[in-house]
Residue, then its C-alpha position, 0 to 999 in steps of 0.5 A: x925248764x927254761x933257763x933263767x941266767x942270760x947265759x943259759x937262754x943265749x945258749x938254749x937259743x943258739x942250740x935251738x936255732x942250730x938244731x932247727x936249721x939243720x933239721x930244715x936243711x936236712x928235710x930239704x936235702x932229703x927231699x930234693x937231693x937224697x930221695x931222687x939219688x937213692x931212686x936213681x941209684x936203686x933203678x940203676x942196680x936193678x938195671x945192672x941185675x936185669x942185664x946180668x939175668x938177660x946175658x945169663x938167659x941169652x948165653x947157651x948152656x956151655x958158654x955160662x960156665x966161662x961167663x961166671x968165671x970171668x964176670x967181673x963188674x964194678x960192684x966187686x960182685x960174683x956170680x954163684x950156682x950154689x945158693x946160701x943156707x938158711x942159717x947164714x942169711x936173714x931178710x932185709x929190713x924194711x925200708x932199707x935200700x936193699x928192700x927197696x931193691x927187691x921190691x923193684x926186682x920183683x916188679x920184673x921178676x916176681x920170684x927174686x928173692x933178696x937175702x943179707x948174710x952177716x957172717x963171715x968177714x965181710x957181710x954180703x947180699x945174695x940176689x936170686x937170678x931166675x932164667x930158663x937154664x936154671x937159678x943163679x946168684x949175684x953176690x956182693x958186699x952188702x956196703x956197695x948196696x946198703x952201706x950203714x952210717x958208720x960208727x966213726x962218722x957218728x962219733x965225729x959228729x958227736x965230736x963236732x956238736x960238742x965242740x960247737x957247743x962248747x965254743x958257743x959256751x965260751x964265747x957267750x960266757x966271755x960276753x956275759x962276764x961283764x955283765x955279771x960283774x956289772x951286777x956285782x957291782x951294783x949289788x956292792x953298791x946297794x950294800x954300801x960297799x965300792x964296787x970294783x968295777x973294772x972296765x977293760x978294752x976288750x969287753x963289747x962296746x955296748x956293755x963298756x958303755x953301760x959299765x962307763x954309765x954305771x961308774x958315772x952314776x956311782x960318782x955321782x951317787x958317791x958325791x950327792x951322799x957325801x954332800x948329804x952327809x956334810x950337810x946333815x954332820x954340820x947342821x946337827x953339830x952346829x945345833x949343839x952349841x946353842x943347845x948346850x947354852x940353853x941347858x947351861x942357861x936353864x941350869x943357872x936360873x934361881x927359880x923357887x920351884x926347879x921342877x918348872x924347868x923339867x919338861x924343858x929339860x926333857x926336850x933339850x935331851x930329846x932334841x940332843x937324842x934326835x942330833x945323836x941319831x941324825x949324826x950316825x945315820x950321816x956317817x958314811x958306810x965304812x967297812x967296820x971290823x967284824x968278830x966272832x962274838x957271842x950274841x946272848x952277852x950283849x943282849x943280856x947288858x942291853x936288857x940290864x941297861x933298860x931294868x935299871x931304868x924301871x923298863x921290864x924287859x924279859x929275855x928268853x933263848x929258845x935254843x943254843x945260839x952259835x956265835x955269829x960275825x959282828x960289830x959289837x957296838x953296831x949290834x948294841x945300837x941295833x938292840x937299843x934302837x929297837x927296844x927304845x922304839x918298843x917303849x915308846x911306841x908299843x906297850x909292856x910286857x917287852x920280850x927279847x928272844x934269841x934262837x936259831x932257825x936253819x943257818x940263821x940267828x933270830x933276834x926278835x923283840x916284841x912289844x904288845x902295842x898296837x902293831x904296824x899294818x903290813x902295808x907300811x912296814x916297807x915305807x917305815x924302813x925308809x929314812x926320816x919316816x914315821x906313821x901318821x898316828x905316831x906324829x902326835x905322840x912321842x917326838x923322834x926323827x924317823x931314822x931309828x929303824x932306818x939306822x937298824x936296817x942299814x946296821x943289819x944290811x951291813x952284817x949280811x942279814x935281814x930285818x922283818x917287821x911282823x905281827x906276833x903268832x898270837x895276841x897284839x903288838x909287834x915283832x921285829x926279828x933280826x936274822x943274821x947268818x950264823x958262824x957256820x954259814x959265814x966263816x968269812x966277810x965277803x965284802x970285807x975290804x983289805x986294810x984298816x977298818x973303821x968303826x962308824x959307831x965310834x965318834 
């Protein structure tokens, strides 16, 4: 499985590059150095055995015992009259150096036999020497002819590989750490939180330049957001004064039929409600305090508020609902906005459903209207966006779902718009992490907090 992280991919590429390079080096070394050297070594040792056989062949019988007694070569070998027993020796493995030496010796002396003795303090190699005076045996230490790969060198090689991989991991992790911090900063900005990005002089120059550009972008976005908020808040606030004068003027009119003014009063109330939404959306996204609370009492309170207005709203609890970390006034606005949208653009009956799915608390508000096509869900979550079919219907600013989506995101939750499993209409599902899944707020800043819902 290919690593998905930059650290894993860098490690994988580095390790594969080192292994391929070592493999290519080993092949070249084996082909042009070890192979010829092995052939040359076997040829030298075969010639050495041929020389011993020739000396024993040419020496007279009375001189052979003294030659055998005084024999001493650079390989540390000795010549013996008696051969090994079958219980002490075994045949050499194929493709080993001793086996290749045996094949070379048999080219000149077909009766040559090579045995390996594993018993004893030092493993030995027994080579038969056939002469006209009888059979002799050349005995030498095995490591002189067929030295295996020592275990200590294998352990050392494994240690070198481990140190190399650890060093690469440490170096790559130090390089990738600024990128991880940059990704976390981008995520925090996406959640409406300060980035906390720290640029240190020891990070690579390219990553430092990207971090500085990111910080510049963050400041530009903050300035743009501040200007937008000030503009929306200022315009919305300034509109309240003439609206209040209009409302007062209409109430002071002495008309024979006061019902004539009711549509105008309703329009003024709708404008005032839209201004409230502008003010809510224009506010910054501060870190309002979260506390452990039950969601069911809040849902019951919102249900009673709509029932008092003559709007039937049913509340259903699918299972035991644990507490969540939330801001009560923020979640109250979420439920009210979703119910208000259901009343305005849907049809009764309206239902609120609470339940738990895994580690999430699900708050579902359903209406039985025409619903929303799946292709328009993402667009309708954007600010100042409404369905084209609704522009001729109930008035609105297109901020209700945007405000709900923002509040839910600040609670580390998600907002889902979907058609119901049965029937027509729309289900708006708010997924919030249960208390057991979120004991602390990872984006909570230290210090005093401010509730962005309070005015």
